[in-house]
C-alpha positions in Angstrom: -11.9 11.8 2.7 -13.8 10.9 5.4 -15.0 7.9 3.8 -11.6 6.6 3.6 -12.2 3.0 4.8 -8.8 3.2 7.1 -6.6 -0.2 9.4 -7.4 0.9 13.7 -5.5 -2.4 14.4 -3.7 -5.0 13.2 -2.4 -8.7 14.5 -1.5 -11.8 14.4 -0.3 -14.6 15.9 3.0 -16.1 15.7 3.1 -18.6 13.1 3.5 -21.7 14.1 5.4 -25.4 12.4 3.4 -28.4 11.4 3.2 -30.0 14.6 4.7 -27.3 16.2 3.9 -25.5 19.2 0.5 -24.6 18.4 -0.5 -27.7 17.1 -2.5 -28.2 19.8 -4.4 -25.3 19.9 -8.4 -25.3 18.9 -9.0 -23.2 15.2 -12.2 -21.2 17.3 -9.7 -20.1 20.2 -6.5 -19.3 18.2 -9.3 -17.3 16.3 -10.5 -15.8 19.2 -7.5 -15.3 21.0 -6.2 -12.6 17.8 -10.0 -11.0 17.0 -9.9 -10.0 21.6 -6.4 -9.1 21.4 -7.1 -6.0 18.2 -10.2 -4.8 19.6 -8.6 -4.4 22.4 -5.1 -2.7 21.4 -7.5 -0.5 19.0 -9.4 0.4 22.4 -12.4 0.6 20.6 -15.7 -0.5 22.3 -16.7 -3.4 21.1 -20.4 -2.5 20.7 -19.1 -0.7 18.1 -18.1 -3.8 16.1 -20.5 -4.9 13.4 -19.8 -7.7 11.3 -17.0 -10.4 11.0 -15.6 -11.4 8.0 -13.3 -14.3 8.7 -11.1 -17.0 6.1 -11.3 -20.4 7.5 -10.1 -23.2 4.1 -11.6 -26.2 6.5 -14.1 -27.6 8.6 -13.0 -31.5 8.8 -10.7 -29.9 11.8 -13.2 -28.7 13.9 -15.5 -29.9 16.8 -18.3 -29.4 15.3 -17.4 -31.0 11.6 -20.7 -29.7 10.0 -21.4 -26.1 9.3 -19.2 -24.8 12.3 -19.7 -20.9 11.7 -16.1 -20.7 12.9 -16.3 -17.1 12.7 -19.5 -16.7 14.8 -18.4 -19.1 17.6 -14.6 -17.1 17.5 -16.1 -13.9 17.7 -18.5 -15.6 20.9 -15.2 -16.7 22.5 -13.5 -13.2 21.9 -16.2 -11.4 23.6 -17.8 -9.3 21.1 -21.1 -8.7 21.5 -23.7 -11.4 20.3 -25.2 -9.4 18.5 -22.4 -9.2 15.7 -23.0 -10.3 12.6 -20.0 -12.5 10.4 -19.1 -15.1 7.3 -16.8 -17.4 7.2 -15.0 -17.6 4.0 -13.4 -19.9 1.5 -11.4 -18.7 -1.2 -8.0 -20.4 -0.2 -5.4 -18.7 0.3 -6.9 -15.0 -0.9 -9.3 -15.6 2.0 -8.2 -13.4 4.2 -7.6 -10.2 1.5 -11.2 -11.0 0.6 -12.4 -10.9 4.2 -10.6 -7.5 4.3 -11.9 -6.4 1.1 -16.1 -7.4 2.4 -14.6 -5.2 5.3 -14.2 -3.0 3.2 -17.2 -3.2 1.2 -19.6 -2.9 4.4 -17.9 -0.1 5.6 -18.8 1.4 2.3 -22.1 0.7 2.3 -23.0 1.9 5.8 -23.7 -1.8 6.8 -21.1 -0.9 9.9 -19.5 1.2 12.2 -16.8 -1.2 12.7 -15.8 -4.4 10.6 -12.8 -7.4 12.0 -11.7 -9.1 9.3 -8.9 -11.7 8.7 -8.2 -15.7 9.4 -7.7 -19.0 10.3 -5.5 -21.6 9.3 -4.4 -24.7 11.5 -2.7 -27.2 9.3 -1.7 -29.6 12.5 -5.2 -30.3 13.7 -6.1 -31.9 9.4 -7.3 -35.9 10.3 -7.1 -38.1 8.1 -10.0 -39.2 6.1 -12.2 -42.6 5.6 -15.2 -41.5 2.8 -17.8 -43.7 1.9 -17.9 -45.8 5.3 -21.5 -44.7 5.5 -23.2 -47.1 3.2 -21.4 -49.7 2.7 -19.4 -52.4 5.1 -16.1 -53.8 4.7 -16.5 -57.4 5.7 -13.4 -58.1 4.0 -10.4 -55.9 2.2 -8.5 -53.3 3.1 -10.0 -49.8 3.7 -8.1 -46.8 2.3 -7.8 -43.9 4.6 -6.7 -40.4 3.0 -4.7 -37.6 4.3 -5.6 -34.7 3.3 -2.2 -32.5 2.8 -0.8 -35.2 0.8 0.0 -33.3 -2.7 -1.5 -30.7 -1.1 -4.3 -28.8 -3.9 -6.7 -30.2 -5.7 -8.0 -34.1 -6.4 -9.7 -32.9 -10.3 -6.3 -30.6 -11.3 -2.6 -30.5 -10.9 -0.8 -30.2 -7.9 -0.7 -26.6 -7.3 3.1 -27.5 -6.7 3.3 -29.1 -10.3 1.7 -26.1 -12.0 3.8 -23.3 -10.4 7.3 -25.1 -10.9 6.2 -25.4 -14.7 4.8 -21.8 -14.8 8.1 -21.1 -13.1 10.5 -22.0 -16.3 8.5 -21.2 -18.7 9.2 -17.6 -17.5 12.7 -18.2 -17.6 12.8 -17.8 -13.6 15.0 -21.9 -12.5 15.0 -24.0 -9.8 18.2 -22.0 -8.6 16.4 -18.5 -8.9 13.9 -19.8 -6.0 16.7 -21.4 -3.6 18.4 -18.1 -3.3 15.4 -16.2 -3.0 14.0 -18.8 -0.4 17.6 -18.3 1.2 17.0 -14.6 1.0 13.7 -15.4 2.4 15.5 -16.3 5.7 18.3 -14.1 6.2 15.2 -11.2 5.5 13.4 -12.0 8.2 16.0 -12.8 10.9 17.7 -9.5 10.1 14.3 -8.1 10.7 12.6 -10.0 13.5 16.3 -8.9 15.2 15.5 -5.8 15.3 12.1 -6.1 16.2 10.2 -5.3 13.3 7.7 -7.9 13.7 6.8 -6.8 17.7 4.4 -3.8 16.1 2.0 -6.7 14.4 2.7 -10.2 16.2 1.1 -10.9 19.8 3.1 -13.4 21.9 1.4 -16.7 22.3 1.8 -18.4 26.1 1.6 -22.2 25.3 1.0 -24.6 28.1 2.6 -28.2 27.1 2.2 -31.6 29.9 5.4 -31.7 32.2 7.0 -29.0 30.7 7.1 -25.3 31.5 5.3 -22.7 29.2 6.3 -21.4 26.2 6.5 -18.6 25.3 6.0 -18.0 21.7 7.2 -14.7 20.1 8.9 -15.9 16.9 7.8 -17.4 13.8 8.5 -21.5 14.2 9.0 -21.4 10.5 12.2 -19.6 10.4 15.7 -21.3 9.5 18.6 -19.5 10.9 21.0 -22.0 9.8 19.4 -22.0 6.1 22.2 -23.0 3.4 21.9 -22.5 -0.7 24.1 -26.0 -0.3 22.1 -27.6 1.4 18.6 -26.1 -0.6 20.3 -27.3 -3.5 20.3 -31.0 -2.4 16.2 -31.1 -1.2 14.7 -33.3 -4.0 11.4 -31.8 -5.4 7.8 -32.4 -5.1 4.7 -33.9 -6.6 6.2 -34.1 -9.7 7.3 -30.5 -9.7 10.3 -29.4 -11.7 11.1 -26.7 -9.2 9.4 -26.4 -6.1 10.8 -27.9 -3.0 10.6 -28.2 0.8 13.4 -25.1 1.4 11.5 -23.0 -1.3 8.0 -23.5 -0.3 6.8 -22.3 2.9 5.7 -25.3 5.2 2.0 -26.2 6.3 1.8 -23.6 9.3 -1.3 -22.7 12.0 -1.8 -18.8 12.8 -4.4 -16.2 12.4 -4.6 -12.7 11.6 -7.0 -9.9 11.9 -7.5 -7.0 10.5 -9.9 -4.2 11.9 -11.6 -1.2 10.1 -13.8 1.6 10.1 -13.8 5.2 7.7 -12.0 7.3 8.5 -14.6 10.0 9.7 -15.7 7.4 13.2 -12.0 7.1 13.3 -11.4 11.2 14.3 -14.6 10.8 16.2 -13.8 8.0 19.0 -10.0 9.7 18.8 -8.0 6.4 17.3 -5.5 7.3 15.0 -5.2 5.1 12.2 -1.9 2.5 11.6 -3.2 3.3 7.4 -5.6 4.1 5.1 -6.6 0.9 3.3 -6.9 2.7 -0.5 -7.9 -0.8 -2.7 -8.8 -4.3 -3.2 -9.2 -6.3 -6.0 -9.7 -9.5 -7.3 -8.9 -11.7 -10.0 -8.7 -15.4 -11.9 -6.5 -17.0 -14.3 -6.7 -20.1 -15.9 -6.1 -22.5 -12.9 -2.2 -23.3 -13.6 -0.8 -20.4 -13.7 -1.5 -20.0 -10.1 2.3 -18.5 -9.5 1.5 -15.6 -12.1 -1.9 -14.4 -11.1 -0.6 -11.8 -8.5 1.1 -9.4 -11.0 -2.6 -9.5 -12.8 -4.0 -8.5 -9.5 -1.7 -6.0 -8.7 -2.1 -4.3 -12.4 -6.1 -4.2 -12.2 -5.2 -2.9 -8.8 -2.8 0.1 -10.8 -5.4 0.7 -13.2 -8.5 0.5 -10.4 -6.7 3.5 -9.1 -4.6 5.1 -11.4 -1.5 4.8 -9.3 2.4 3.8 -10.9 4.0 1.0 -9.7 7.0 3.5 -9.7 5.1 5.3 -7.0 4.9 2.3 -4.6 7.4 2.0 -2.3 7.0 -1.7 -0.5 5.6 -4.4 -2.4 4.8 -7.7 -0.6 3.7 -10.9 -3.1 3.4 -14.2 -0.9 5.6 -16.7 -0.9 2.7 -19.6 -1.9 6.2 -20.7 -3.4 9.4 -18.3 -4.3 8.1 -19.0 -7.7 5.7 -16.6 -6.8 6.9 -13.4 -6.3 10.1 -14.2 -8.7 7.8 -14.7 -12.0 4.7 -11.9 -10.4 7.9 -9.3 -10.9 9.1 -11.0 -14.0 5.9 -10.7 -15.6 5.5 -6.7 -14.4 8.5 -5.8 -15.4 8.3 -7.3 -19.1 5.1 -5.4 -19.2 6.2 -1.9 -18.2 5.8 -1.2 -14.7 9.5 -0.8 -14.1 13.4 -2.5 -13.6 13.1 -5.9 -12.7 16.2 -5.4 -10.3 14.0 -2.7 -8.5 10.9 -5.0 -8.6 12.6 -7.2 -6.5 14.4 -4.7 -4.5 11.3 -3.6 -3.0 9.5 -6.9 -2.6 9.0 -9.2 0.1 11.7 -7.0 1.9 11.7 -8.2 5.7 11.2 -11.6 4.1 8.2 -14.0 3.7 6.1 -16.4 4.3 8.5 -19.1 2.9 10.5 -17.5 6.4 7.1 -16.5 8.2 5.0 -19.4 7.2 1.9 -20.0 5.2 -1.3 -20.6 7.1 -3.4 -19.8 4.1 -6.4 -18.6 4.6 -4.3 -16.1 7.7 -1.9 -15.2 4.7 -3.7 -12.1 2.6 -4.9 -10.3 6.2 -1.5 -11.0 7.0 0.3 -9.7 4.2 -1.6 -6.3 4.8 -0.8 -5.8 8.2 2.9 -6.0 7.9 2.6 -4.1 4.5 1.2 -0.9 6.9 3.4 -1.4 9.2 6.5 -1.7 7.2 5.5 1.8 5.8 4.9 3.5 8.8 8.1 2.8 10.1 9.7 4.0 6.8 7.3 7.6 7.3 4.3 7.1 5.0 4.1 6.6 1.6 2.1 3.7 -1.1 2.2 -0.1 -1.2 0.6 -2.8 -2.8 0.3 -6.2 -0.9 -0.7 -9.3 -3.5 -1.7 -13.3 -2.8 -2.4 -16.0 -5.0 -5.4 -18.6 -4.4 -6.5 -22.0 -5.2 -6.7 -22.4 -9.4 -5.5 -19.0 -9.8 -7.5 -16.2 -8.0 -5.4 -12.9 -7.0 -6.2 -10.5 -4.4 -4.1 -7.2 -4.6 -4.8 -4.0 -1.5 -3.3 -1.1 -1.9 -2.1 0.5 1.4 -1.3 4.2 1.9 -0.2 5.9 5.4 0.5 9.3 5.9 
């Protein structure tokens, strides 16, 4: 019992729209802001933090493009001791969850008193790329500048929107289903935010803009209060996908999220009441095109690993990398005997998901874990599962318990 891994505190920035309020925030500074906040809120002596595990998927936006050691720079800017070691990792969208898993492992091995885990993404600061110019001059002809965000995915594979849309249809999930889920995501988020349900996890940010009064950002900018099903249905699909549109997908978002972990024994010694227990995190991977299905298989692996029944899980978070992900994954889980489809979906993303909240991809895994923990705490306790898919069909799933 004393060796349980617990969440001392967890928080995140509001998630910004592409080119929105956070577009001028440096990646190191945004990370440092949330690292400092999570340690301060937990009232933990910074010298007790031994390791930082930090997800980040892109170095081209950094001031120091070549080996920027982003986690190292951020923790120093956050005022953590210079003796704290760090690892910056890239597992695409599962990075934030895998960072928490690494933090758990370090604690279980006795390598740390406390670990700070999470991630950051600043899509708005993504530069254009001009490849091949170092050794080949251009005396005549056009020069090609590349936009890494166009058809976001992997050059040697199909766009993820195509894979997700195709697999959705193969599982009987239609474009209309996805639009309706996206509509529900915005509506649920708006209701939850109106009731103050994100105040535990989201820290307001003061944004300084030239020649304007400072803006206090306290809401995720991806949220659309005026969303309408009819408007969603009129949007064109993207990148050749049969079902994915800008409306049933999140945007290219900016934001950071942090989770502070320790053992239950140390939390008791420090006189800190944890938010939740982080019971286990598992990883899985599949054929790359099954990115919309992999959260279901990660959840199933987690159930087997922990001896848990999905019927005993009160809340489920499945990242809405597209609306297709929770729809496909809940259907697979239902067909594999883990519960009625309607019941699974009623327990999934009850306060909205990434379609409304936003998806700064390498921060989202940590965001899901904290959103789940705070929701279970409001409910008076119980078990919850957070699952997320990542690049080329990797998947993470986490089991969270609140007493």
